[in-house]
Structure formats: C-alpha cells, structure tokens
C-alpha positions in Angstrom: 62.8 130.4 38.3 64.4 127.1 38.7 67.9 128.6 39.5 66.3 130.9 42.2 64.6 127.7 43.9 67.6 125.9 43.8 69.8 128.8 45.2 67.2 129.4 48.0 67.3 125.7 48.9 71.1 125.8 49.1 71.1 129.1 51.3 68.4 127.2 53.4 70.6 124.1 53.8 73.7 126.3 54.7 71.5 128.3 57.1 70.4 124.8 58.7 73.9 123.6 58.8 75.3 126.8 60.3 72.5 126.6 63.0 73.2 123.3 63.9 76.6 124.1 64.7 75.9 127.2 66.2 73.2 125.7 68.5 75.3 122.2 68.9 76.8 123.5 72.0 74.8 125.9 74.3 75.9 125.0 77.7 78.9 126.1 79.8 81.5 123.8 81.3 80.6 121.8 84.2 82.4 123.0 87.6 82.9 121.0 90.7 85.0 122.2 93.9 86.3 120.0 96.8 85.5 121.3 99.5 82.3 122.9 98.2 81.5 125.0 101.3 82.5 125.2 104.9 85.8 126.5 106.6 88.9 126.8 104.6 92.4 128.0 105.5 95.1 129.7 103.3 97.1 126.1 103.5 94.3 124.1 102.5 94.2 122.7 98.8 91.0 123.2 97.1 90.4 121.1 94.4 88.5 122.0 91.3 87.2 119.8 88.4 86.3 121.2 84.8 84.7 119.2 82.0 83.2 120.2 78.7 82.9 117.3 76.2 81.5 119.5 73.5 83.8 122.2 72.1 86.4 122.0 74.9 87.5 124.1 77.6 88.8 127.8 76.9 89.7 129.5 80.3 88.7 129.5 84.0 89.2 132.1 86.6 88.6 132.1 90.4 88.1 135.2 92.3 87.0 135.6 96.0 84.5 138.3 97.2 84.4 139.8 100.6 83.1 143.0 101.9 82.7 144.5 98.5 86.3 143.7 97.4 87.5 141.1 94.8 90.5 139.1 95.2 92.1 136.9 92.3 92.8 133.6 93.2 93.4 131.6 90.1 93.0 131.8 86.4 94.3 129.5 83.3 94.1 129.2 79.7 93.3 125.9 77.9 94.8 125.0 74.6 92.0 123.4 72.0 90.6 120.3 72.5 91.0 120.3 76.1 88.0 118.6 77.7 88.6 118.1 81.1 91.1 119.6 83.6 91.8 119.0 87.3 93.2 122.0 89.2 94.2 122.6 92.8 94.9 126.1 94.3 95.5 127.8 97.6 93.4 130.8 99.0 96.8 132.2 100.3 97.1 133.8 96.7 94.3 136.1 97.7 96.1 138.7 99.1 93.9 140.8 101.6 91.5 138.1 102.2 90.4 138.3 105.7 88.9 135.9 108.5 85.3 135.2 108.1 82.6 134.6 105.5 83.4 135.2 102.0 82.2 134.0 98.4 84.3 132.0 96.0 83.1 132.9 92.2 84.4 130.5 89.7 83.9 131.4 85.9 84.7 129.1 83.0 84.2 129.4 79.3 84.2 126.8 76.4 85.2 127.4 72.7 81.7 127.0 71.3 80.8 129.5 68.6 77.7 130.0 70.3 77.3 133.9 71.4 79.0 135.0 68.3 82.3 133.2 69.2 82.2 134.3 72.9 81.5 130.6 73.9 79.3 129.4 76.7 80.1 130.7 80.1 79.3 128.8 83.4 79.5 130.6 86.5 79.5 129.0 90.3 79.2 131.1 93.4 80.0 129.2 96.6 79.9 130.4 100.2 83.1 129.8 102.6 84.3 130.6 106.0 88.0 132.0 106.0 89.7 130.4 108.9 93.5 130.7 109.4 94.0 130.1 113.2 95.1 126.6 114.3 93.0 124.7 116.9 93.8 125.2 120.5 94.9 121.9 122.1 95.4 121.4 125.9 97.0 118.2 127.6 94.7 117.2 130.4 97.0 114.3 131.5 100.4 115.3 132.9 102.5 111.9 133.7 103.4 110.0 130.8 105.8 107.3 132.0 106.3 104.8 128.9 108.4 101.8 129.0 109.9 100.7 125.8 107.5 98.2 124.1 104.8 99.7 126.4 101.8 102.1 125.9 101.1 105.5 127.0 97.8 107.6 127.2 97.3 111.1 126.6 93.9 112.8 127.3 93.8 116.1 125.8 90.9 118.8 124.8 90.6 120.3 121.3 88.4 123.6 121.0 86.8 122.6 117.7 86.0 119.2 115.9 89.4 117.9 114.2 89.5 116.5 110.8 92.6 114.5 112.1 94.0 114.0 115.6 96.3 111.8 117.7 99.9 111.5 118.5 102.9 111.7 116.1 106.5 110.8 116.2 109.1 110.0 113.7 107.0 108.8 110.7 104.2 107.3 113.1 100.7 108.4 113.8 98.4 106.7 116.2 94.7 108.3 116.0 93.1 109.9 118.9 89.5 109.1 120.0 86.7 111.5 120.9 85.5 110.8 124.3 83.0 113.6 125.4 82.6 117.4 124.9 86.0 118.6 123.8 87.8 115.7 125.1 89.9 113.4 123.3 92.2 110.5 124.2 95.0 108.6 122.4 96.8 105.2 123.4 100.1 105.2 121.7 103.4 102.7 121.9 106.9 103.3 122.2 107.9 100.7 119.6 110.2 98.0 121.0 112.8 98.7 118.2 112.8 102.5 118.1 115.6 104.8 118.7 114.9 106.8 121.9 116.2 109.8 120.3 113.2 109.5 117.7 110.5 108.7 120.4 109.3 112.3 120.8 105.5 112.1 121.1 103.4 115.0 120.3 99.7 115.6 120.0 98.5 116.7 116.5 95.1 118.4 115.7 94.2 119.3 112.0 91.0 121.3 111.9 88.4 120.8 108.8 90.0 124.2 107.3 93.3 122.4 107.2 95.1 124.5 110.3 97.3 122.4 112.2 98.6 122.6 115.7 101.4 120.3 117.3 101.6 120.4 121.0 104.2 118.8 123.4 103.8 116.7 126.1 105.7 115.8 129.3 107.1 112.2 129.3 109.5 109.9 130.8 111.0 106.9 129.0 111.5 103.6 130.9 114.6 101.7 129.5 113.9 98.1 129.2 115.8 95.3 127.7 114.6 92.1 125.8 115.7 88.4 125.9 117.3 86.7 123.2 116.7 82.9 122.3 118.6 80.2 120.3 116.3 77.9 118.5 117.2 74.9 116.9 114.7 73.4 114.2 114.3 69.7 114.5 113.2 67.9 111.1 109.7 67.0 112.9 109.0 70.6 113.4 110.0 71.4 109.8 107.5 68.4 108.5 104.8 69.6 110.3 105.3 73.1 109.1 105.6 71.9 105.5 102.4 70.0 105.6 100.7 73.0 107.0 102.0 75.7 104.4 103.0 73.6 101.3 100.2 74.9 99.4 101.0 78.6 100.0 104.7 78.2 98.8 104.5 75.3 96.0 108.0 76.8 94.8 109.7 75.7 97.9 111.6 72.5 97.5 112.3 71.5 101.2 110.6 72.0 104.4 113.3 74.2 105.6 112.4 76.4 102.7 108.6 76.4 103.2 109.6 77.2 107.1 112.0 80.3 105.8 109.0 81.5 103.6 106.5 81.3 106.2 108.5 82.9 108.9 109.5 85.9 106.8 107.2 86.6 104.0 104.0 85.1 105.8 104.9 87.1 108.8 105.1 90.4 107.0 101.8 89.6 105.4 100.0 88.9 108.9 101.4 92.2 110.2 99.7 94.0 107.5 96.4 92.2 108.3 96.8 93.0 112.0 97.6 96.5 111.0 94.2 96.7 109.2 92.3 95.5 112.2 93.5 98.3 114.1 91.7 100.6 112.4 88.3 98.5 113.2 88.1 100.0 116.6 85.6 101.7 119.0 86.2 105.4 120.0 85.3 104.4 123.5 86.9 101.9 125.9 85.0 98.6 125.9 87.3 97.2 128.4 86.9 97.2 132.1 89.6 96.6 134.7 92.5 94.2 134.4 92.9 92.1 131.3 93.0 87.9 132.0 95.6 85.6 131.6 94.9 82.1 130.3 94.3 80.1 133.6 97.0 77.7 134.9 99.4 78.6 132.2 103.2 79.0 132.1 105.1 81.5 130.0 107.1 79.9 127.3 108.2 82.7 125.0 108.1 86.7 125.9 107.4 89.9 124.1 110.2 91.3 121.6 112.4 87.9 122.3 114.9 88.2 119.5 115.0 84.7 118.2 117.8 83.2 116.3 116.7 79.8 114.4 119.4 77.2 113.8 119.4 74.2 111.4 121.9 71.6 111.8 124.0 74.1 113.9 123.7 76.8 111.1 122.0 80.1 111.8 119.1 80.2 109.3 116.9 83.0 110.3 116.1 85.8 112.6 112.7 87.1 113.7 111.5 88.8 116.8 108.6 87.4 118.9 105.9 89.9 119.6 103.5 88.3 122.0 103.8 85.9 125.0 103.5 82.1 124.7 101.4 80.5 127.5 101.3 76.9 127.5 98.4 75.1 129.8 96.8 71.7 129.2 96.4 70.6 125.5 93.1 72.1 123.8 92.7 74.3 127.1 89.7 76.7 127.0 90.8 80.3 125.9 88.8 83.2 127.8 88.6 86.7 126.3 91.0 88.7 128.3 88.3 91.5 128.1 85.1 92.7 126.9 85.1 93.6 123.5 84.2 93.2 119.8 85.6 90.2 117.5 87.2 91.9 114.3 88.9 88.7 113.2 88.2 85.0 113.5 90.1 83.0 110.8 93.4 81.6 109.9 96.2 84.2 110.2 99.2 82.7 108.6 102.0 82.0 111.4 99.5 82.5 114.1 97.5 79.6 112.7 93.8 80.0 113.9 93.5 83.4 115.3 90.9 85.5 117.1 91.4 89.3 117.4 89.1 91.2 119.8 88.9 95.0 119.8 88.7 96.8 123.1 88.2 100.3 121.7 90.4 103.1 121.5 92.7 101.1 118.9 93.5 98.6 121.8 93.0 94.8 120.4 94.1 91.6 121.7 95.3 88.5 119.7 94.7 84.9 120.4 97.1 82.7 118.1 97.6 78.9 117.4 94.0 78.0 118.4 92.7 74.4 117.8 89.1 75.7 117.4 87.6 79.0 117.0 83.9 79.7 118.9 83.5 83.2 117.9 83.0 84.9 114.5 83.7 88.6 113.5 81.3 91.0 114.8 80.6 89.0 117.8 80.4 91.1 121.2 82.2 89.0 123.9 82.6 89.7 127.8 85.6 89.3 129.8 86.1 85.4 130.5 83.8 84.3 127.9 85.4 81.5 126.1 86.5 82.1 122.4 88.3 78.9 121.4 91.0 76.3 122.6 94.6 76.3 122.6 96.4 74.3 119.9 99.4 74.0 117.6 98.1 75.7 114.3 100.5 78.0 112.4 104.1 78.2 113.2 103.7 76.6 116.6 106.0 73.9 118.0 103.4 72.4 120.4 100.1 73.2 121.9 100.1 76.8 123.6 98.3 80.2 123.3 100.2 83.0 121.5 98.8 86.0 123.4 99.3 89.6 121.7 98.4 92.9 122.4 98.3 95.8 119.9 97.5 99.6 119.9 96.4 100.5 116.3 98.1 97.7 114.9 101.2 97.8 116.7 102.1 95.0 119.0 103.1 95.9 122.5 103.9 94.1 125.7 100.9 92.4 127.2 102.4 92.2 130.6 101.2 95.7 131.3 97.7 95.0 130.7 97.8 92.3 133.4 98.8 94.6 136.1 95.8 96.4 137.7 98.0 99.1 139.4 99.4 99.9 136.0 96.0 100.0 134.2 94.8 102.3 137.1 97.7 104.7 137.2 98.3 105.2 133.5 94.9 104.5 131.8 91.6 104.3 133.6 92.9 107.0 136.2 93.4 109.6 133.6 90.2 109.0 131.9 88.3 109.2 135.2 90.0 112.6 136.1 89.1 113.9 132.7 85.5 113.0 133.3 85.6 114.8 136.5 87.1 118.1 135.6 85.9 118.3 132.2 82.1 117.2 132.4 80.1 117.0 129.0 78.6 120.0 128.0 
C-alpha cells in the first residue's frame, strides 16, 4: 500500500512537471510589419519583426491573397534558440499580384511542445493596396535661368501626396514644399563649386507606395566667375583670434595654430549647423518682396571669394568666403532682411555671435560677427526689425556684418535677393502664376 502511494505520488509529480512544461509556452510569436497597411509597390521594402522569447522561433511564411488566389511571398526556417528575427521582403516576388486591394497573411510558429509538438502558431492578416504606377509630375514653371552660385525655383504638380519630393542632381537633394492643392515648389541652388556637367536638375517624386518619378526641366546656366583675394595675417589679428578661440583648441601652441584650427575645423562644424538649420523651415514663403541690405554700408568681401591666407609672406591656408561682408558705422543696427522666424541666435564659431532667420521654403539669411543679439530662437520678426548690432566677433578683422543667404543649408549669392526684378522674374512671378492657373481645390 505504501509502495502504491509512493508510485502514485511520483506519477503525480511527473504529470505536474510535464504539464508545466507543456503549458509553459502557449502563446505564438509576436509579428510586426512596417508598413502595417496602406499603399505598397513591388519595389518597396516591407520590414518584418518576429519575436518569441519562450521556446524560440521555428518558421515564418508570408502569402498575398487577392481575388480568391494565393501568392507566396516569403518563407524562412529558423535554427533552435532563435528568439528574434528581422526580415525584409518585396511584393515583387508575388508573381501574379495585380493592382488594387489585397491581404497579406503572415504565419509564424514557435518550438513549444504545446499542441503535441506542433508549437504555437500566430497569424496576422493585414490589408494593403498594391500600387506600381509612379506618380504623375508636371513642371508648371518653364524658364529656369540659373547663375553659378545662384538659385532657381521650379513649381510643379504631383497627382498624389508624395513621401519625398524635390530637386535632385549629382549627389544632392533639395526638398520641395507643398503650396496648395497638387502644387509644390522647390528652391534649389547651382553650387558655386560644382562642375557644370554635373548640374542637371530633375524633379523627384516618391509616393508612399515607394514608386519613383524623375522629371527633367528646361534650364539655362548663366556662367559666373568669382574673385580671388590675398590676405596677410598680422600678429594683432592672430592675437585677437587666439584670445577668442584658445579654449576651443587647447592643443594649439601659437596664435597662428589657433587661427588655422578655427579657419578649417570650426568652419566645417559651422557648415553642419547651417545645414541642420536649413531643415527647420516653413513650407510656405514667409518673406515678401526684395530683401534689405545693411543701410549705409560698403561691401568689403564678396560671395564665393577665394581667399589665400599668408603669414610673413608664406601661404598658410586657403578658404572660400560664402557671404558678403558689409561695413558701416561700428555697432550699427542690423535689420532683418525680410520677415521670417529666427531659427538660430547664438555663437556660431567663425561667424561669432550669429542670427539665422528662416523665410520659408528652405530660404534663410545669416547675420554674423554681431556684437549684440536682440532676438532669440523661435521669435517671429518683420522685415526691417532690428535683430542686433554689427561687431567683430568670430573670425572678423574689424567691425562689419557678414551677410549670408542659404537654400536648404547650401550657401548662395545674396546679391540676387537684393534685386527686385530678379525676385519677381525668377521667384514670386512663378508662384503667382501657379496660383492663377491652378486654383486650390
């Protein structure tokens, strides 16, 4: 009797243990797809995330169902102890799938002993629309006369909301901005240092399904040359620079070394900040009319001016000046060149105390070497409103304003924006024409 009781107890323990392991993992793998719905194309990558921290993943299959037919898309077996996996697949593998609605069925099993060793199975049914036709793009603006270092504007329509649109050439992309209805506009530069053969601007539109359209535009390049300057570096200037930047470059041993570090390394860092500011822009124009110039000022340095720096007669550096230096009275009030929103108001390396104003559509103005800043980031300013005073902060050799213009972070020639005829013929006239011929729906 005692033996039977012991045996019964052992059997009970075995059953409890077996039941524990049998019921330990009774849920299937976690399945997440990106995108989880909406329009997709055969060229779009669909991302799939699988997770099973219990017994581990065993397999996964993906099928497309449409019109009573099933099309295999993806399948994979996993080795033991695989607890997570990330996969990507394209629906182009579903041979026979047609344009229109379809269902994606994802099935995955784990290695649990549940269901007598068959494992737990999870199934996701997701609704999509198969769309393989690229968006239709039509250029509304016809004349694009672009000077080297200057700016062009293309106005165009896209027949459905794009995930990405703008102008591309070489390895560059400049975003377009929605204006109204199906109308988009993109300001884009002809970089001062780009080979003309590489400057072939085209409109890019990628829809949310991943379909891409590239459309050429008619354009004419206006050649332009830029001056070169020979600059001697006096010790008084180097001492001033060393006093301002020595904490940034403690490894530099002499004032000349401090200057060279600032003129090279800090300049590159500043350009990255300018590019980041270019992303903080209003899609609609915030400016109106011609841009103001610092009153009663004389130019001391021009845009894209190649500068050779000499010390005691020896060439020590070479950089390109990407703005216009304007000299007036010391600590002269600096007006906002046009209406917009302040996106930067702080020290900016070689530019010293600096303000950057966004005027919309990626267009921004930069005010460098200020002695005082009277605005802060986030402020909305009106054309002509004082934003600070001129000075000699940063790499300035005397009191003046460094005035710059940038399009999506790319610095361009400010002179165009001081010309009312140029603005009317190349920018505002195109936007006004689009409004008349393509009224918002």
